[in-house]
C-alpha positions in Angstrom: 103.2 85.2 67.8 101.4 88.6 67.1 99.3 88.7 70.2 102.1 87.9 72.6 103.9 91.2 72.2 101.0 93.3 71.2 100.9 95.4 74.4 104.7 95.8 74.4 104.6 97.2 70.9 101.8 99.6 71.9 103.7 100.8 75.0 106.8 101.5 72.9 105.2 104.3 71.0 102.7 105.3 73.6 104.8 106.0 76.6 107.2 108.7 75.2 104.2 110.6 74.0 102.4 110.9 77.3 105.0 110.7 80.1 105.6 114.4 80.2 101.9 115.1 80.3 101.3 112.6 83.0 104.1 113.9 85.1 102.6 117.4 84.9 99.3 116.1 86.1 100.8 114.2 89.0 103.0 117.2 90.0 99.9 119.4 90.0 98.1 116.9 92.1 100.9 116.7 94.6 101.1 120.5 94.9 97.3 120.6 95.4 97.4 118.0 98.1 100.1 119.9 99.9 97.9 122.9 100.4 95.3 123.4 103.1 92.0 124.3 101.6 91.4 126.6 98.7 94.1 128.7 96.9 94.9 131.9 98.6 93.8 135.3 97.2 97.4 135.9 96.2 97.4 132.6 94.3 94.2 133.6 92.5 95.5 137.0 91.6 98.7 135.6 90.2 96.8 133.2 88.0 94.8 135.9 86.3 96.0 137.5 83.1 97.1 141.2 83.4 94.1 143.5 82.9 95.9 145.5 80.2 96.7 142.4 78.2 93.7 140.2 78.2 94.2 136.7 76.7 92.2 133.7 76.2 94.1 131.1 78.2 93.8 127.7 76.4 93.8 124.6 78.6 96.5 122.2 77.4 95.2 119.0 75.8 95.0 116.2 78.2 96.6 112.9 77.0 94.3 110.1 76.3 95.4 107.9 79.2 92.8 105.2 78.3 95.5 104.2 75.7 97.4 102.6 78.7 94.6 100.1 79.0 95.6 96.9 77.1 92.1 95.5 76.6 93.8 92.2 75.7 91.7 89.0 75.7 94.8 87.0 76.6 95.9 89.2 79.5 95.7 86.9 82.7 96.1 89.8 85.2 92.6 91.1 84.8 89.0 91.0 86.0 86.0 92.1 83.9 85.0 92.0 80.3 87.4 93.3 77.6 84.8 95.7 76.3 83.6 97.1 79.7 82.8 100.8 79.4 85.3 101.7 82.1 88.7 100.3 83.0 90.9 100.7 86.1 94.7 100.1 85.7 96.3 99.4 89.1 100.0 99.9 89.7 100.8 98.1 92.9 103.5 96.3 95.0 103.1 93.2 97.1 105.1 94.7 100.0 103.2 97.9 100.0 101.0 98.3 103.1 98.7 100.9 101.5 98.2 98.6 98.5 97.1 95.8 100.9 94.7 98.1 102.6 93.2 99.4 99.3 92.9 95.8 98.1 91.0 94.9 101.3 88.8 97.9 101.6 88.2 99.4 98.1 88.7 96.7 95.5 85.8 94.6 96.7 83.4 97.5 96.2 84.8 98.0 92.7 84.5 94.3 92.0 80.7 94.7 92.2 80.9 96.8 89.1 83.2 94.2 87.5 80.5 91.6 88.1 77.9 93.9 86.5 80.1 94.2 83.4 80.7 97.9 83.7 84.3 97.8 84.9 87.5 96.0 83.9 90.5 95.9 86.3 94.0 95.4 84.9 96.7 94.7 87.5 100.3 95.9 87.0 103.1 95.4 89.6 105.8 98.0 89.7 107.9 96.3 92.4 109.3 99.5 94.0 110.2 97.6 97.2 112.7 95.3 95.5 113.4 91.6 94.9 110.8 90.1 97.2 108.1 92.2 95.5 109.4 91.0 92.1 109.3 87.4 93.3 105.7 87.9 94.4 104.7 89.4 91.1 106.3 86.5 89.2 104.4 84.1 91.4 101.1 85.8 90.9 101.7 85.8 87.2 102.5 82.1 87.3 99.3 81.5 89.2 97.5 83.6 86.6 98.7 81.3 83.8 96.7 78.6 85.6 93.6 80.8 85.8 94.0 81.6 89.5 95.5 85.0 89.6 92.9 86.5 92.0 92.9 83.6 94.4 96.7 83.8 94.7 96.7 87.6 94.8 94.2 87.7 97.6 96.3 85.4 99.7 99.3 87.7 99.2 97.2 90.5 100.6 95.1 88.4 103.1 93.2 90.5 105.7 94.5 93.7 104.2 98.2 92.9 105.2 101.2 92.3 103.1 103.5 89.4 103.7 107.0 89.6 105.1 110.1 89.1 102.9 110.5 85.6 104.4 106.9 84.8 103.4 107.8 85.9 99.9 110.7 83.5 99.4 110.6 81.2 96.4 109.9 78.3 98.6 107.1 80.0 100.4 105.5 81.1 97.2 105.5 77.6 95.8 104.0 76.3 99.0 101.2 78.8 98.6 100.6 77.6 95.1 100.3 74.0 96.5 97.9 75.2 99.2 95.7 76.6 96.4 95.8 73.3 94.5 97.9 74.6 91.6 100.1 72.4 89.6 103.3 73.1 91.5 105.6 71.7 88.8 104.1 73.9 86.2 104.0 76.8 88.6 107.7 76.5 89.4 108.5 76.4 85.7 106.4 79.4 84.9 107.8 81.3 87.9 111.3 80.9 86.7 110.7 81.3 83.0 112.1 84.1 80.8 108.6 84.9 79.5 107.4 85.6 83.0 110.4 87.7 83.8 109.8 89.8 80.6 106.2 90.3 81.4 106.9 91.4 85.0 109.7 93.8 83.8 107.4 95.3 81.1 104.6 95.9 83.7 107.1 97.5 86.1 108.6 99.7 83.4 105.2 100.9 82.2 104.4 102.0 85.7 107.7 103.8 86.1 107.4 105.5 82.7 104.0 106.8 83.7 105.4 108.2 87.0 104.2 105.5 89.4 107.3 105.7 91.5 105.3 105.0 94.7 102.3 102.7 95.2 99.5 102.4 94.8 98.8 104.5 91.7 95.8 104.2 89.4 94.3 105.2 86.1 90.5 105.1 86.3 88.7 105.9 83.1 92.0 107.4 81.9 92.3 109.7 84.9 95.2 109.4 87.4 94.5 108.8 91.1 97.5 108.7 93.4 97.6 106.7 96.7 95.0 104.7 98.6 92.4 107.4 98.6 89.1 106.7 100.5 86.8 104.2 98.7 84.3 106.9 97.9 86.9 108.7 95.7 87.1 105.7 93.5 83.4 105.0 93.5 82.7 108.6 92.4 85.4 108.6 89.8 84.0 105.3 88.4 80.5 106.8 88.2 81.8 109.9 86.4 83.7 107.7 84.0 80.7 105.5 83.4 78.4 108.5 82.8 80.9 109.9 80.3 81.2 106.5 78.5 77.4 106.2 78.2 
């Protein structure tokens, strides 16, 4: 089936071409965050070309990280129109406290732009916290196959908190599906299927290949944002991306 593996084929050629560039961007961001305030005078002097050897320093080409967006009509882990002018790719983990906080505080503000048709959100779980996270990702995907990804997802992050490992057992996840009026027989089958496992593994590998070794991490309008930054950072980045798209 050509559509089923479309995004996997895309990732296969895309990732090797951009991983190094993304890593450079993220390393630069981490170094910048580690400094207090502006660069020192010594830093500024060191960055300047020598006076007796003036050179036009060319900025390296930035990778087109919008290529990470799948824009797939059949992707069940999304919100917003496939042709929205701006997309947000979220790399998350269902045991990550900062992911839960971001989901509670910032995502609802961005969802207002989803409702207006200006933003598409694509969710990708990287499961850096281990097997319980992977079970939760499979469960949310199984719920998504019944059209209830966001309802299930929000329960996993209810009130801005993540669930304990006990609450992410297979039994507990099936009980949650029942509470949300999902077909639990179908849910259990999808939860355990090889297709679901492959999808979850592909999403996790994509995040890892792009340098998302901690969560949350984001690509908004093709630009990386690391960590649960204040909501205004995302709102400003969204507006910049929308202005550029228009």
